VEXPA-983264 format. One record per atom (N, C-alpha, C, O, CB): residue in one letter; x, y, z. Coordinates in steps of 0.1 Angstrom, whole numbers, padded with zeros to 4 digits, always signed. Glycine has a CB too. Example, Ala and Ser with C-alpha at 12.3 -4.5 7.8 and 13.67 -1.06 7.14 Angstrom:
<sites>
A+0132-0057+0078
A+0123-0045+0078
A+0132-0033+0078
A+0142-0033+0085
A+0113-0045+0090
S+0128-0022+0071
S+0137-0011+0071
S+0129+0000+0079
S+0134+0011+0080
S+0141-0006+0057
</sites>
This chain:
<sites>
M+0804+1010+0835
M+0819+1010+0830
M+0823+0993+0838
M+0818+0989+0848
M+0830+1026+0837
I+0834+0986+0828
I+0839+0974+0833
I+0851+0978+0833
I+0855+0986+0824
I+0836+0960+0826
D+0861+0971+0847
D+0872+0974+0852
D+0879+0960+0847
D+0873+0950+0852
D+0871+0979+0868
I+0888+0956+0841
I+0893+0946+0837
I+0907+0943+0846
I+0913+0932+0846
I+0895+0947+0823
H+0909+0953+0854
H+0924+0950+0862
H+0925+0958+0876
H+0927+0970+0877
H+0939+0955+0851
S+0923+0947+0887
S+0920+0952+0900
S+0925+0941+0908
S+0926+0929+0904
S+0905+0955+0902
H+0931+0946+0921
H+0935+0941+0932
H+0928+0937+0941
H+0934+0933+0951
H+0942+0947+0937
F+0913+0936+0942
F+0902+0941+0956
F+0902+0928+0962
F+0895+0927+0972
F+0883+0949+0953
L+0908+0914+0958
L+0908+0900+0966
L+0918+0905+0979
L+0929+0909+0976
L+0915+0885+0955
W+0914+0904+0990
W+0922+0904+1002
W+0929+0892+1005
W+0925+0880+1003
W+0915+0906+1013
G+0945+0897+1012
G+0953+0884+1012
G+0955+0876+1001
G+0952+0864+1000
G+0948+0875+1021
M+0959+0883+0991
M+0962+0875+0978
M+0977+0881+0973
M+0986+0873+0969
M+0949+0878+0965
D+0979+0892+0974
D+0991+0904+0968
D+0990+0915+0976
D+0985+0915+0987
D+0989+0910+0954
D+0995+0924+0972
D+0998+0936+0979
D+0982+0947+0975
D+0983+0959+0977
D+1015+0942+0972
G+0973+0945+0972
G+0963+0947+0972
G+0953+0948+0985
G+0959+0951+0995
G+0961+0942+0965
A+0942+0945+0986
A+0933+0947+1001
A+0939+0938+1009
A+0943+0927+1005
A+0915+0944+1000
D+0939+0942+1020
D+0944+0932+1033
D+0933+0924+1039
D+0935+0912+1042
D+0951+0942+1045
T+0922+0930+1041
T+0909+0922+1048
T+0898+0920+1038
T+0899+0923+1026
T+0903+0931+1060
I+0888+0914+1041
I+0874+0914+1036
I+0869+0926+1035
I+0864+0930+1025
I+0864+0906+1045
E+0869+0933+1047
E+0862+0945+1049
E+0866+0957+1039
E+0859+0966+1035
E+0865+0948+1063
E+0882+0955+1037
E+0887+0962+1025
E+0883+0960+1011
E+0879+0968+1002
E+0901+0960+1025
S+0884+0947+1010
S+0876+0943+0999
S+0865+0948+0994
S+0864+0954+0983
S+0873+0934+1000
L+0853+0946+1003
L+0841+0953+1004
L+0839+0969+1003
L+0830+0976+1000
L+0835+0949+1015
A+0850+0971+1007
A+0848+0987+1006
A+0851+0991+0993
A+0843+0998+0987
A+0858+0996+1017
M+0865+0985+0985
M+0866+0988+0973
M+0853+0984+0964
M+0849+0991+0955
M+0879+0981+0970
L+0848+0973+0967
L+0838+0970+0959
L+0826+0979+0957
L+0820+0980+0946
L+0833+0958+0963
K+0823+0986+0969
K+0814+0995+0971
K+0819+1007+0965
K+0810+1011+0957
K+0810+0996+0985
M+0828+1015+0965
M+0831+1023+0957
M+0832+1025+0944
M+0833+1036+0939
M+0836+1025+0960
A+0834+1009+0939
A+0834+1006+0925
A+0823+1010+0917
A+0823+1017+0907
A+0835+0993+0924
A+0809+1003+0926
A+0797+1002+0922
A+0790+1017+0925
A+0779+1019+0921
A+0791+0989+0928
E+0797+1027+0931
E+0789+1037+0935
E+0795+1048+0925
E+0789+1058+0922
E+0790+1039+0950
S+0810+1044+0920
S+0813+1052+0910
S+0809+1050+0894
S+0814+1058+0885
S+0824+1053+0911
G+0800+1037+0890
G+0797+1036+0881
G+0800+1025+0873
G+0797+1023+0861
G+0799+1044+0878
T+0809+1015+0881
T+0816+1003+0876
T+0806+0992+0875
T+0800+0990+0885
T+0829+0999+0887
T+0802+0986+0866
T+0794+0973+0869
T+0797+0959+0869
T+0791+0949+0873
T+0785+0972+0861
D+0811+0961+0864
D+0816+0946+0863
D+0831+0949+0867
D+0837+0959+0863
D+0815+0938+0846
I+0835+0941+0873
I+0853+0942+0880
I+0858+0929+0881
I+0852+0919+0887
I+0855+0948+0896
V+0871+0930+0874
V+0878+0913+0872
V+0889+0916+0883
V+0896+0926+0884
V+0887+0908+0854
A+0889+0902+0895
A+0897+0903+0902
A+0911+0896+0891
A+0910+0888+0882
A+0892+0895+0916
T+0923+0904+0898
T+0936+0903+0887
T+0947+0898+0897
T+0959+0900+0894
T+0941+0920+0878
P+0945+0893+0909
P+0961+0893+0916
P+0972+0888+0910
P+0972+0879+0901
P+0963+0887+0929
H+0979+0893+0916
H+0996+0892+0910
H+0996+0874+0907
H+0991+0865+0912
H+1011+0897+0925
A+1004+0875+0896
A+1012+0857+0895
A+1027+0865+0894
A+1030+0870+0883
A+1006+0843+0876
N+1035+0865+0904
N+1050+0867+0902
N+1057+0858+0913
N+1052+0848+0919
N+1054+0884+0903
S+1067+0862+0913
S+1082+0854+0921
S+1077+0858+0937
S+1080+0850+0947
S+1102+0864+0917
H+1069+0870+0939
H+1064+0874+0955
H+1053+0867+0958
H+1051+0861+0969
H+1061+0890+0959
Y+1041+0867+0948
Y+1029+0862+0954
Y+1025+0849+0946
Y+1025+0850+0933
Y+1018+0874+0954
R+1022+0839+0952
R+1019+0826+0946
R+1003+0829+0940
R+0995+0836+0946
R+1020+0813+0959
F+1000+0823+0928
F+0989+0825+0921
F+0980+0808+0923
F+0982+0797+0919
F+0994+0830+0903
Q+0968+0813+0932
Q+0959+0803+0936
Q+0946+0807+0930
Q+0940+0817+0935
Q+0957+0801+0950
P+0940+0800+0917
P+0930+0801+0913
P+0917+0798+0920
P+0907+0805+0922
P+0931+0796+0903
E+0920+0785+0924
E+0908+0779+0939
E+0906+0790+0947
E+0894+0795+0949
E+0915+0767+0950
L+0914+0793+0953
L+0910+0804+0966
L+0906+0820+0958
L+0901+0829+0964
L+0928+0807+0978
I+0909+0821+0948
I+0903+0837+0939
I+0887+0832+0938
I+0878+0840+0940
I+0911+0842+0918
R+0886+0818+0934
R+0873+0816+0930
R+0863+0816+0947
R+0854+0823+0950
R+0872+0798+0920
A+0869+0809+0954
A+0864+0808+0965
A+0862+0822+0977
A+0854+0823+0987
A+0873+0799+0970
R+0869+0828+0972
R+0870+0845+0981
R+0859+0853+0970
R+0850+0861+0976
R+0890+0855+0980
I+0858+0853+0955
I+0846+0859+0950
I+0834+0854+0956
I+0825+0861+0960
I+0845+0857+0935
A+0833+0837+0957
A+0819+0832+0961
A+0815+0839+0975
A+0804+0843+0978
A+0819+0816+0964
E+0829+0841+0984
E+0823+0849+0996
E+0818+0862+0998
E+0808+0865+1003
E+0829+0848+1004
L+0829+0870+0992
L+0823+0884+0988
L+0807+0887+0981
L+0798+0896+0983
L+0833+0889+0977
N+0806+0876+0973
N+0792+0878+0966
N+0780+0874+0975
N+0768+0877+0973
N+0792+0870+0953
S+0786+0866+0987
S+0772+0861+0997
S+0770+0874+1008
S+0761+0873+1017
S+0776+0845+1006
V+0777+0883+1007
V+0776+0896+1017
V+0771+0906+1011
V+0776+0913+1002
V+0788+0902+1022
P+0759+0908+1016
P+0752+0917+1010
P+0757+0934+1008
P+0767+0939+1014
P+0741+0915+1018
G+0748+0940+0998
G+0754+0954+0997
G+0760+0956+0984
G+0765+0946+0978
G+0765+0958+1008
P+0761+0971+0979
P+0762+0974+0967
P+0779+0969+0961
P+0789+0971+0966
P+0760+0991+0967
K+0777+0961+0950
K+0788+0955+0944
K+0787+0954+0929
K+0776+0953+0924
K+0790+0941+0950
P+0802+0955+0919
P+0795+0952+0908
P+0798+0934+0903
P+0802+0925+0911
P+0801+0962+0897
R+0795+0933+0894
R+0796+0918+0891
R+0812+0915+0891
R+0821+0922+0885
R+0790+0914+0874
L+0815+0903+0898
L+0828+0899+0897
L+0831+0889+0886
L+0823+0881+0881
L+0831+0894+0909
H+0845+0891+0883
H+0851+0879+0874
H+0862+0881+0878
H+0866+0891+0883
H+0850+0878+0857
T+0869+0865+0875
T+0882+0859+0875
T+0892+0867+0865
T+0889+0872+0854
T+0880+0844+0872
G+0907+0865+0871
G+0916+0869+0861
G+0930+0868+0867
G+0931+0858+0875
G+0912+0884+0857
C+0941+0875+0865
C+0952+0876+0868
C+0962+0888+0861
C+0961+0893+0850
C+0956+0863+0866
D+0968+0890+0870
D+0981+0899+0868
D+0994+0892+0864
D+1004+0892+0871
D+0984+0906+0882
F+0995+0887+0851
F+1004+0879+0851
F+1020+0883+0846
F+1022+0888+0835
F+0999+0871+0844
H+1028+0878+0855
H+1043+0886+0850
H+1048+0876+0841
H+1047+0864+0841
H+1055+0890+0865
L+1054+0883+0834
L+1062+0876+0821
L+1077+0869+0826
L+1087+0873+0820
L+1066+0888+0809
S+1078+0860+0834
S+1087+0853+0838
S+1084+0840+0833
S+1073+0835+0830
S+1090+0854+0851
Y+1100+0833+0833
Y+1102+0823+0824
Y+1092+0811+0832
Y+1086+0804+0824
Y+1119+0820+0821
E+1091+0809+0846
E+1084+0800+0848
E+1070+0802+0850
E+1063+0792+0853
E+1089+0795+0857
N+1064+0816+0849
N+1049+0814+0846
N+1047+0812+0831
N+1036+0807+0827
N+1041+0826+0850
I+1057+0815+0822
I+1052+0812+0812
I+1050+0799+0804
I+1042+0797+0794
I+1057+0817+0807
Q+1061+0790+0811
Q+1061+0777+0810
Q+1047+0771+0813
Q+1042+0763+0805
Q+1072+0773+0818
D+1041+0777+0827
D+1031+0770+0834
D+1019+0773+0823
D+1011+0764+0820
D+1029+0776+0851
A+1018+0788+0818
A+1007+0793+0811
A+1007+0783+0796
A+0997+0781+0790
A+1008+0811+0809
L+1016+0780+0793
L+1017+0768+0781
L+1013+0758+0783
L+1007+0752+0774
L+1030+0764+0778
A+1014+0750+0798
A+1012+0738+0799
A+0999+0740+0806
A+0994+0729+0809
A+1023+0729+0806
N+0992+0749+0810
N+0978+0751+0817
N+0973+0767+0807
N+0973+0778+0812
N+0980+0753+0838
P+0970+0763+0796
P+0967+0776+0791
P+0954+0782+0800
P+0953+0794+0802
P+0963+0774+0774
A+0944+0773+0805
A+0931+0781+0811
A+0934+0788+0824
A+0927+0798+0826
A+0920+0772+0814
R+0942+0785+0832
R+0948+0787+0844
R+0947+0805+0848
R+0942+0809+0858
R+0965+0781+0841
Y+0952+0811+0841
Y+0956+0824+0842
Y+0944+0834+0833
Y+0944+0846+0836
Y+0971+0825+0836
L+0938+0830+0827
L+0929+0840+0813
L+0916+0845+0823
L+0911+0839+0832
L+0921+0828+0796
I+0913+0860+0815
I+0904+0865+0824
I+0890+0856+0820
I+0889+0851+0809
I+0903+0883+0821
N+0880+0854+0829
N+0867+0845+0827
N+0868+0833+0816
N+0860+0829+0808
N+0854+0856+0822
D+0881+0829+0818
D+0880+0815+0809
D+0880+0817+0797
D+0876+0808+0790
D+0870+0805+0810
G+0884+0830+0790
G+0883+0834+0778
G+0897+0834+0774
G+0906+0829+0781
G+0875+0847+0778
P+0900+0842+0761
P+0914+0841+0753
P+0925+0853+0761
P+0937+0851+0760
P+0912+0847+0735
Y+0919+0863+0768
Y+0925+0874+0772
Y+0933+0870+0783
Y+0928+0863+0792
Y+0916+0885+0773
L+0944+0876+0783
L+0956+0874+0794
L+0963+0887+0796
L+0971+0892+0788
L+0967+0864+0789
L+0960+0892+0809
L+0970+0905+0813
L+0983+0904+0814
L+0986+0897+0823
L+0967+0910+0826
V+0991+0907+0809
V+1002+0905+0809
V+1014+0918+0816
V+1012+0929+0812
V+1003+0901+0794
E+1024+0917+0824
E+1031+0923+0830
E+1043+0923+0828
E+1048+0912+0831
E+1029+0922+0839
F+1053+0932+0824
F+1064+0931+0820
F+1075+0935+0833
F+1074+0944+0842
F+1064+0940+0807
P+1085+0925+0831
P+1095+0926+0842
P+1103+0941+0840
P+1103+0948+0830
P+1106+0912+0841
N+1109+0944+0850
N+1115+0959+0854
N+1131+0954+0851
N+1140+0953+0860
N+1112+0965+0873
S+1131+0950+0838
S+1145+0951+0830
S+1146+0951+0814
S+1136+0950+0807
S+1154+0939+0833
P+1158+0952+0809
P+1156+0953+0795
P+1146+0942+0788
P+1146+0930+0792
P+1170+0952+0788
L+1139+0947+0779
L+1124+0940+0770
L+1131+0933+0759
L+1123+0931+0749
L+1111+0952+0763
A+1145+0928+0757
A+1150+0920+0750
A+1142+0903+0750
A+1139+0896+0760
A+1165+0921+0754
G+1140+0900+0737
G+1132+0886+0742
G+1117+0885+0741
G+1111+0875+0736
G+1135+0884+0758
M+1111+0898+0745
M+1098+0897+0750
M+1089+0896+0736
M+1078+0891+0736
M+1095+0910+0761
G+1096+0903+0726
G+1085+0901+0712
G+1085+0887+0708
G+1074+0883+0703
G+1091+0909+0698
R+1096+0875+0710
R+1093+0864+0708
R+1083+0858+0720
R+1074+0852+0715
R+1106+0858+0705
V+1083+0859+0733
V+1075+0858+0741
V+1062+0858+0741
V+1055+0850+0745
V+1078+0863+0748
L+1058+0870+0734
L+1044+0875+0732
L+1040+0867+0720
L+1029+0862+0721
L+1043+0891+0730
T+1048+0866+0708
T+1044+0858+0698
T+1041+0844+0702
T+1031+0839+0697
T+1053+0859+0688
T+1049+0839+0709
T+1046+0824+0713
T+1033+0822+0720
T+1028+0811+0719
T+1057+0818+0723
L+1027+0833+0729
L+1017+0831+0736
L+1004+0836+0727
L+0993+0831+0729
L+1020+0837+0749
I+1006+0843+0718
I+0999+0844+0705
I+0997+0831+0696
I+0985+0827+0694
I+1007+0854+0697
D+1006+0827+0692
D+1005+0812+0686
D+0996+0802+0693
D+0989+0794+0687
D+1020+0806+0685
R+0996+0802+0706
R+0988+0792+0714
R+0976+0796+0717
R+0969+0789+0725
R+0993+0788+0727
G+0971+0809+0710
G+0956+0813+0715
G+0956+0823+0722
G+0945+0829+0722
G+0949+0804+0722
F+0965+0829+0731
F+0963+0837+0736
F+0961+0852+0736
F+0972+0855+0730
F+0967+0834+0741
I+0954+0863+0738
I+0955+0872+0732
I+0961+0881+0744
I+0953+0883+0753
I+0943+0875+0726
P+0974+0887+0746
P+0979+0893+0757
P+0972+0908+0757
P+0969+0914+0747
P+0995+0893+0758
I+0971+0913+0768
I+0969+0925+0771
I+0978+0933+0779
I+0976+0930+0790
I+0959+0925+0777
M+0989+0944+0776
M+0998+0946+0781
M+0994+0959+0793
M+0992+0971+0790
M+1008+0947+0771
T+0994+0952+0805
T+0993+0964+0812
T+1003+0974+0815
T+1016+0972+0814
T+0989+0960+0822
H+0996+0988+0819
H+1004+0999+0819
H+1014+1003+0814
H+1022+1008+0821
H+1006+1000+0827
P+1016+1001+0803
P+1032+1003+0794
P+1035+1019+0798
P+1047+1023+0799
P+1031+1002+0772
E+1025+1027+0802
E+1029+1042+0803
E+1033+1042+0811
E+1039+1053+0813
E+1021+1052+0804
R+1036+1031+0824
R+1046+1032+0837
R+1058+1028+0835
R+1067+1029+0843
R+1043+1024+0849
N+1058+1021+0822
N+1074+1014+0819
N+1081+1024+0815
N+1076+1033+0808
N+1075+1002+0807
T+1096+1024+0820
T+1104+1033+0810
T+1106+1030+0799
T+1107+1040+0792
T+1115+1036+0814
E+1109+1019+0793
E+1111+1016+0779
E+1098+1017+0772
E+1099+1023+0761
E+1117+1003+0777
L+1085+1012+0774
L+1073+1010+0766
L+1069+1025+0763
L+1066+1029+0752
L+1060+1000+0773
R+1069+1036+0777
R+1060+1045+0773
R+1069+1058+0764
R+1067+1070+0764
R+1053+1050+0788
R+1078+1050+0758
R+1083+1061+0745
R+1076+1053+0734
R+1081+1055+0723
R+1102+1063+0741
I+1067+1045+0734
I+1064+1039+0724
I+1069+1041+0708
I+1066+1048+0699
I+1052+1042+0724
G+1079+1031+0711
G+1089+1028+0700
G+1084+1018+0691
G+1072+1017+0689
G+1101+1023+0705
P+1091+1012+0685
P+1089+1004+0671
P+1084+0987+0675
P+1077+0978+0670
P+1106+1003+0661
E+1091+0988+0685
E+1087+0973+0692
E+1074+0972+0697
E+1067+0962+0695
E+1096+0969+0704
F+1070+0983+0703
F+1057+0983+0712
F+1043+0983+0701
F+1032+0979+0704
F+1057+0999+0722
L+1046+0989+0689
L+1037+0992+0678
L+1036+0978+0665
L+1029+0974+0656
L+1044+1007+0672
E+1050+0974+0672
E+1050+0961+0667
E+1044+0948+0671
E+1041+0938+0665
E+1061+0958+0665
W+1044+0950+0681
W+1035+0941+0691
W+1020+0941+0693
W+1013+0931+0696
W+1038+0945+0703
I+1017+0956+0689
I+1003+0954+0688
I+0998+0950+0673
I+0988+0945+0670
I+0995+0969+0693
E+1008+0953+0667
E+1004+0949+0649
E+1001+0932+0651
E+0991+0928+0645
E+1021+0952+0634
R+1008+0923+0658
R+1008+0913+0660
R+0996+0906+0664
R+0990+0896+0658
R+1016+0913+0667
G+0992+0913+0678
G+0979+0909+0680
G+0979+0912+0695
G+0972+0905+0702
G+0975+0894+0676
C+0987+0921+0701
C+0988+0924+0715
C+0977+0938+0716
C+0975+0946+0707
C+1005+0928+0719
L+0970+0938+0727
L+0963+0948+0730
L+0972+0957+0743
L+0982+0953+0748
L+0947+0942+0734
V+0965+0967+0746
V+0969+0981+0756
V+0961+0982+0765
V+0950+0983+0760
V+0970+0994+0751
Q+0963+0982+0778
Q+0955+0990+0788
Q+0963+0999+0796
Q+0974+0995+0800
Q+0948+0982+0796
V+0959+1010+0799
V+0964+1025+0803
V+0959+1021+0818
V+0951+1012+0820
V+0957+1041+0794
T+0964+1027+0828
T+0956+1029+0841
T+0948+1046+0841
T+0952+1056+0836
T+0969+1026+0855
A+0938+1042+0847
A+0930+1055+0849
A+0937+1064+0854
A+0939+1075+0847
A+0919+1055+0858
Q+0942+1063+0867
Q+0954+1072+0873
Q+0962+1078+0864
Q+0965+1090+0866
Q+0963+1065+0880
S+0966+1072+0857
S+0980+1075+0848
S+0974+1087+0841
S+0981+1097+0840
S+0987+1062+0837
L+0962+1086+0837
L+0956+1099+0830
L+0953+1111+0834
L+0952+1122+0829
L+0944+1097+0825
L+0950+1106+0849
L+0951+1118+0860
L+0963+1124+0868
L+0963+1132+0876
L+0944+1114+0871
G+0973+1118+0862
G+0984+1128+0870
G+0991+1119+0879
G+1002+1123+0884
G+0977+1141+0879
R+0983+1107+0882
R+0988+1100+0899
R+1003+1095+0896
R+1010+1096+0906
R+0976+1083+0905
F+1008+1092+0886
F+1018+1082+0881
F+1033+1090+0877
F+1044+1084+0874
F+1010+1074+0869
G+1030+1109+0877
G+1036+1112+0875
G+1037+1120+0857
G+1030+1116+0848
G+1042+1103+0880
K+1045+1130+0855
K+1044+1136+0839
K+1047+1128+0830
K+1040+1130+0820
K+1053+1148+0836
S+1054+1119+0831
S+1058+1112+0819
S+1049+1102+0817
S+1044+1101+0805
S+1070+1106+0819
A+1045+1092+0828
A+1032+1082+0825
A+1020+1090+0820
A+1012+1085+0813
A+1026+1073+0839
G+1018+1105+0825
G+1007+1110+0822
G+1004+1113+0804
G+0994+1111+0796
G+1008+1122+0831
E+1018+1119+0803
E+1018+1122+0788
E+1019+1110+0776
E+1017+1111+0764
E+1031+1130+0787
S+1023+1100+0783
S+1025+1089+0774
S+1008+1080+0774
S+1004+1074+0764
S+1039+1080+0780
S+1005+1081+0783
S+0990+1076+0784
S+0980+1083+0774
S+0971+1078+0766
S+0986+1078+0799
W+0983+1095+0776
W+0974+1105+0765
W+0974+1101+0752
W+0966+1097+0744
W+0979+1120+0765
E+0989+1103+0751
E+0993+1098+0737
E+0987+1087+0731
E+0980+1087+0721
E+1008+1095+0737
M+0990+1072+0741
M+0982+1062+0737
M+0968+1066+0732
M+0965+1064+0720
M+0982+1052+0747
V+0961+1070+0741
V+0944+1073+0739
V+0943+1079+0727
V+0936+1073+0719
V+0936+1083+0752
R+0947+1089+0723
R+0947+1101+0712
R+0953+1091+0701
R+0946+1092+0691
R+0957+1116+0715
R+0963+1083+0700
R+0966+1075+0687
R+0960+1065+0686
R+0961+1059+0675
R+0978+1072+0686
R+0953+1059+0698
R+0943+1050+0696
R+0950+1034+0695
R+0946+1024+0689
R+0936+1055+0683
L+0961+1037+0704
L+0973+1025+0705
L+0965+1020+0722
L+0966+1008+0726
L+0996+1033+0707
A+0959+1027+0727
A+0950+1022+0741
A+0938+1015+0738
A+0931+1020+0730
A+0945+1033+0750
H+0934+1003+0744
H+0925+0996+0741
H+0912+0994+0752
H+0901+0989+0751
H+0932+0984+0737
F+0920+0999+0763
F+0913+0998+0778
F+0915+1006+0786
F+0927+1010+0785
F+0915+0988+0785
I+0910+1012+0793
I+0911+1019+0810
I+0909+1008+0818
I+0899+1001+0816
I+0899+1032+0815
A+0921+1006+0829
A+0914+1001+0839
A+0919+1006+0854
A+0931+1010+0852
A+0914+0986+0837
S+0915+1006+0866
S+0921+1009+0880
S+0934+1006+0882
S+0942+1014+0885
S+0915+1004+0891
D+0937+0990+0881
D+0945+0986+0889
D+0946+0991+0903
D+0956+0997+0908
D+0955+0987+0884
A+0937+0989+0908
A+0934+0995+0919
A+0940+0985+0932
A+0940+0973+0932
A+0919+0998+0920
H+0944+0992+0942
H+0951+0984+0954
H+0943+0987+0962
H+0940+0976+0968
H+0965+0987+0958
D+0937+0996+0967
D+0929+1001+0979
D+0918+1012+0978
D+0915+1014+0966
D+0938+1005+0988
T+0911+1021+0988
T+0903+1027+0984
T+0908+1042+0984
T+0902+1051+0977
T+0892+1024+0991
E+0919+1046+0991
E+0927+1057+0990
E+0936+1064+0980
E+0933+1073+0973
E+0933+1055+0998
D+0950+1055+0983
D+0960+1058+0969
D+0954+1054+0956
D+0952+1062+0947
D+0973+1050+0969
R+0951+1043+0955
R+0950+1038+0942
R+0937+1032+0941
R+0936+1020+0939
R+0960+1030+0939
P+0925+1040+0942
P+0909+1036+0942
P+0908+1030+0929
P+0914+1032+0919
P+0898+1049+0944
P+0892+1017+0933
P+0887+1014+0919
P+0879+1021+0913
P+0867+1018+0912
P+0881+1002+0918
R+0884+1034+0908
R+0875+1042+0900
R+0879+1041+0888
R+0891+1041+0884
R+0874+1055+0903
L+0868+1041+0878
L+0869+1046+0866
L+0863+1057+0859
L+0865+1060+0847
L+0868+1039+0861
D+0853+1063+0868
D+0843+1074+0862
D+0855+1087+0863
D+0854+1092+0852
D+0826+1077+0873
L+0863+1091+0868
L+0870+1105+0865
L+0880+1103+0853
L+0882+1113+0848
L+0879+1111+0880
A+0885+1092+0847
A+0894+1093+0837
A+0884+1089+0826
A+0886+1094+0815
A+0908+1084+0839
F+0872+1081+0828
F+0861+1086+0818
F+0860+1099+0813
F+0864+1103+0802
F+0849+1084+0824
Q+0854+1105+0822
Q+0850+1121+0818
Q+0863+1125+0813
Q+0863+1131+0802
Q+0844+1132+0832
A+0874+1124+0818
A+0886+1132+0812
A+0887+1127+0797
A+0889+1134+0788
A+0901+1130+0822
V+0885+1116+0796
V+0889+1113+0780
V+0874+1118+0770
V+0875+1125+0759
V+0892+1091+0777
A+0864+1114+0776
A+0851+1121+0771
A+0852+1134+0765
A+0849+1137+0753
A+0841+1123+0782
A+0859+1144+0777
A+0860+1159+0776
A+0874+1161+0764
A+0874+1170+0755
A+0863+1166+0794
R+0882+1154+0766
R+0894+1156+0757
R+0896+1150+0743
R+0903+1156+0734
R+0905+1152+0765
I+0890+1136+0739
I+0888+1130+0730
I+0877+1128+0723
I+0877+1129+0711
I+0892+1122+0733
G+0866+1124+0731
G+0851+1122+0727
G+0848+1111+0733
G+0857+1103+0737
G+0846+1121+0713
S+0833+1111+0736
S+0827+1103+0745
S+0827+1090+0740
S+0826+1081+0748
S+0815+1107+0748
S+0829+1087+0725
S+0828+1075+0717
S+0841+1067+0722
S+0839+1055+0726
S+0827+1077+0700
E+0854+1071+0721
E+0864+1069+0725
E+0863+1064+0741
E+0867+1053+0744
E+0872+1081+0722
A+0859+1072+0750
A+0856+1070+0764
A+0849+1054+0765
A+0853+1043+0769
A+0845+1084+0769
R+0839+1058+0760
R+0831+1043+0758
R+0839+1030+0755
R+0839+1020+0761
R+0821+1044+0748
M+0844+1034+0744
M+0853+1020+0738
M+0861+1014+0748
M+0861+1002+0751
M+0866+1023+0727
L+0868+1026+0757
L+0881+1023+0764
L+0875+1015+0776
L+0881+1005+0780
L+0891+1038+0768
A+0861+1019+0784
A+0858+1018+0795
A+0846+1007+0795
A+0843+1001+0805
A+0857+1031+0800
I+0839+1007+0783
I+0827+0996+0782
I+0830+0987+0771
I+0832+0975+0772
I+0812+1003+0779
D+0830+0993+0760
D+0827+0982+0747
D+0839+0971+0748
D+0836+0959+0749
D+0827+0989+0731
N+0852+0975+0746
N+0862+0966+0748
N+0861+0958+0760
N+0858+0946+0760
N+0874+0972+0748
P+0864+0965+0771
P+0862+0956+0783
P+0852+0946+0787
P+0854+0937+0795
P+0861+0963+0791
Q+0839+0950+0778
Q+0827+0941+0781
Q+0832+0927+0770
Q+0831+0915+0774
Q+0809+0950+0774
A+0838+0930+0759
A+0842+0920+0749
A+0850+0912+0757
A+0847+0900+0757
A+0849+0925+0737
V+0860+0915+0763
V+0871+0909+0772
V+0865+0900+0783
V+0871+0889+0786
V+0879+0920+0780
I+0854+0903+0789
I+0847+0892+0800
I+0836+0884+0794
I+0831+0875+0800
I+0839+0899+0813
M+0833+0887+0780
M+0824+0878+0773
M+0832+0868+0763
M+0826+0860+0757
M+0813+0885+0764
G+0845+0869+0762
G+0854+0862+0752
G+0852+0865+0738
G+0856+0857+0729
G+0852+0849+0753
H+0846+0878+0733
H+0844+0881+0719
H+0860+0890+0714
H+0869+0892+0721
H+0829+0891+0717
S+0859+0892+0703
S+0867+0898+0697
S+0867+0914+0697
S+0857+0921+0697
S+0867+0892+0687
I+0879+0918+0695
I+0880+0933+0697
I+0888+0935+0683
I+0898+0929+0680
I+0889+0939+0713
S+0880+0946+0675
S+0886+0954+0665
S+0896+0964+0667
S+0894+0974+0674
S+0878+0960+0658
V+0908+0960+0661
V+0920+0972+0666
V+0926+0977+0652
V+0926+0970+0642
V+0935+0963+0675
E+0929+0989+0653
E+0934+0996+0642
E+0949+0995+0643
E+0955+0996+0653
E+0929+1010+0642
I+0954+0993+0628
I+0969+0992+0626
I+0972+1004+0631
I+0966+1014+0629
I+0973+0990+0611
P+0986+1004+0641
P+0990+1015+0645
P+0999+1022+0634
P+1005+1017+0625
P+0996+1013+0657
K+0998+1038+0637
K+1006+1044+0627
K+1020+1046+0634
K+1021+1048+0647
K+0999+1059+0621
R+1031+1046+0624
R+1042+1042+0630
R+1049+1055+0626
R+1057+1057+0617
R+1048+1028+0625
K+1043+1065+0638
K+1047+1079+0640
K+1055+1083+0654
K+1050+1083+0665
K+1033+1087+0640
P+1069+1087+0651
P+1079+1087+0663
P+1071+1098+0672
P+1064+1107+0668
P+1096+1092+0659
W+1074+1097+0684
W+1069+1107+0697
W+1080+1108+0704
W+1088+1098+0704
W+1058+1101+0707
Y+1084+1119+0710
Y+1091+1120+0716
Y+1090+1132+0731
Y+1098+1135+0739
Y+1100+1121+0705
R+1079+1137+0730
R+1074+1145+0737
R+1078+1140+0752
R+1083+1148+0760
R+1061+1147+0733
W+1075+1127+0757
W+1076+1127+0768
W+1088+1130+0776
W+1086+1133+0788
W+1072+1118+0769
G+1099+1129+0772
G+1110+1131+0778
G+1116+1146+0777
G+1128+1146+0780
G+1117+1121+0773
R+1112+1155+0773
R+1118+1170+0770
R+1117+1176+0781
R+1128+1181+0785
R+1111+1179+0760
H+1106+1178+0790
H+1107+1184+0799
H+1114+1184+0812
H+1113+1193+0820
H+1098+1185+0799
</sites>
């Protein structure tokens, strides 16, 4: 399995604090079946994005013996004005493994204007991957704008633990609905530690395989993520514009 969203690099953001914790996270990932993992430190107003330091710390981790997946570079890119301007001026700075894919995190505010922002990124050659929309109070509704953004070329990553109930009932129901309707294209851990938010994909993989099918689980956790780290294209179904309201009924 391949994990495209993880905060295992120490001292970069609100993820791992020490190199020992980073190594423990990588050991857990490897032992639970993850073969590749992308380091995606936050790039937002709280944490300065430092690509040179990311590469240096990955090299340091690779020099330490012990089980670990293959390590790749990336970013958890907050859709702020300053970030967007810098990404347009320096397009390779934030991308996963120097390919076209960019993890994008939405602000905790109304999403007016986000369609225009995403279209601008797509027109400049980026392929935005919307991170954990099931945990966003607006996006989890799977409304017309969300479907339109997928039609325009955006992809969707749900959090493995959302499928297992870690982020509450609404996030869980929304994540499963996205998977069922093939609106999700990736499962990722969004790991921050080894206990509360661990770097494991295996349990969610097993849950999807049991509930939806093994081919869908493989697509979400192996095939599509592998295309991302290799910079290859991903085939996406056109979303069916079907209303869904179950997320808020109970």
